[in-house]
N, C-alpha and C positions, 0 to 999 in steps of 0.2 A: 518111169521113174511117180512115184505114186506120190502126191500132193501134198506135202508142206506143212500145219495147220499154226500159223502165224496163236506165237504167246496171244497172249487177254493182254488188251490197255485198259494196263492198269493206269486207275485214274486216278489215289494218292502218293503215288512214284512224283509223280506228275505237277501234282499241287505244290502235296515237296521243295521238290524243284521253285518251284515260281518261290515255294518263301522266302529258299533264303536268297535266290538269288533277292527278292525287292528288299527285305535287310538290309539284304548286302553291299543295293544299291542308293538303300538308307541311311545307313552306317557310312558310308566313306560319306557320303550331303552332311548333314550332322556335324561331323568332322568337321569338313571344309568350312557352315557355316559360324558354328562352335570358335573356330580356332580367325576366323574375319569377325564377326560381330560376338561375342560373347555370351553368355547360357542368358543372360540380364535382357539383352539385346533383339537375342534369336525368335520368333516363331515357332512355332508346329509349320504354318501356311510356306515360311523362306525353310527352308528343310524338303517340305515335301519339291516342292515346284526348280533346287532342284538338285533333289534325287529321281523323279519324272516319274515316281511313283502315286499312283494316286494315293488322297490324304479317309480316305478308308481302311483300305490297308494296314496306312502307317498309325490308326487305332486300336485296329487290329491289333494292332503286333510292338505300342508299346504304351498306349493308352497318354502317356503326356512329358516333352520335350525333358520335361528333369528326371522321367526316369530309363531315359535313352540316355542320356549322361551322365548318366549314375551306371551303367551297362558299359559305356568309353573308357569310364575312371579304371572301375573295375578291372576291363580285357587292359590297357594301359600298368596297371598297378602293378600284374600279372605278371607282366613284360618285360618290369623295372625286373621281378623280385630273380627271373630265370636271370635275364643278363646278371642280373648281379652277382648268387647261383654261382658262376663256373664262371666269371673274372676271382670270386673268390679263393677257390677252390685249389690247389698247397701249396697256399698262402705259408710260412714258416713266422708267423708272425705278428699279436694281433695290430701293429702299426701297418705292416705291408694290408694284410687283411680289410684291415677300412678305407685307405684311401684304394685298392685298388676295386672295389665297390665303389665308396661314393666315385672314381672317373666314367666306372660303366653307367653308376645313374644319369650323373651329367651325358657321356656323354651321349645314349641313347637317345634317352632324350630329344637332349637338343639335334641330333639326326632326323629324328624320322621327321617330315616335308610335314607341315603345320603342328611342330611338337611346344614346338619354343609361342607361340602364338594362341595355342592353347593352354597349352598350363599360365601365362601369362597372365590374358583375359580375364582368363575365371580362377586367379588366386586362392577368392571370400571361397568358393566351395571347395573349389575346389580337400582346400589348406579344414575344411567341415566335411566332405566324411573319410577319412583319408584316418583315425584310429579305431570309425565303427565298422570299418570291412570287412570283410570272412578274410580278402585277400593281405587286409597292411602286420593282421594276427598270423597268418599266415610267413609271413616277410618278418615279421615282428622275431618269430622265433622258429626262424633260421639264419638270423639273428645272434640269438642270444645264445641256441644252440651253438653255431662257429664259434663263438669268445670260447666259448667256456671248457669247446673243446685242444683252445687257445692255451688252456689254465689260469683265462684269470679273471673267472669273476669266481670263485676255490669263497676264497670268507662270505663273498653279497652271500642275502640271503634274497630268500624266491623272491618277493616283486621290488627290490633293490636287482638283485638281475631283468625283470619284468623295462624298469622305471630306467637303468644304461641303455639296456637296443630302446624301447623310444627318442630317449637323448640324439639315440647315435643316427635314424631316419631321419626324422625332423630336424634334427643337425646339416644334411643332408637335403634335407631338402629348404627350406632359408636359402641352404651359397643358395640355391636352383635359383631360387626366387631374386635369388643378386642375382644373378651369374646373364640374365637376364636380359634389366636395365642397362650392359653394355653392347653386349653381342657379339664381345669380343674378347668375355674371359678365359683367360691361362686355367686349361678345370684343370690340369696334367698340374701344374701348381696349387691349385683350392685343395685339390681333389687331398693334396703332400699335407699343404696347413691346416684343414678339420681333420688328415690323421694321426698329425700329431699333438691335433687339442686335444685331440679325445684323448691323448694316453699318456701326451705327459704333460698338457694344461698349460696356464698363459706363460710361464714361464719356461719352456720346454721350446712358445713360438718364440723363444727373442732368439734362435742360434739361425 
């Protein structure tokens, strides 16, 4: 049987695999550190020690703890966007759509290990990053499109539509911040209340 030559050793593939593994370790460590200490209290050394990856690798990949925090927030927003889109699918009216979206948003965040702590300890940093990110712009566009398909925006101008979508999302975000203070909030009830508030106003919430 003729000798079979081994495939050439691909150093670049190994480097890429190592890089991906290191980044995964660093991001998992950063999530834990930011959830425990918050962005302000955390240091790069805290993250490096938790990850067991070298400081040099950290700086090669992220440069600063803020850049890493931004990446984690962007990934969280993208996951929220997906969960909300799935939950809203098939809703026949705007109140149902909003209720399902709010519930999905809150339940997803509270179900992620460390999610409540991450959100709670970094509230002002999350707020400052929300409406300037590409992920949030995409999420708001999703909300605007879904609401428009239900015929709720026909009489509004383009700027009014965008403002309404922003208010809908911001309302859910602030509700999350409030719910985190008690840890035993009625998520389903809160979601229904927010949806009713957005569609019927204060008078409609009295019933």
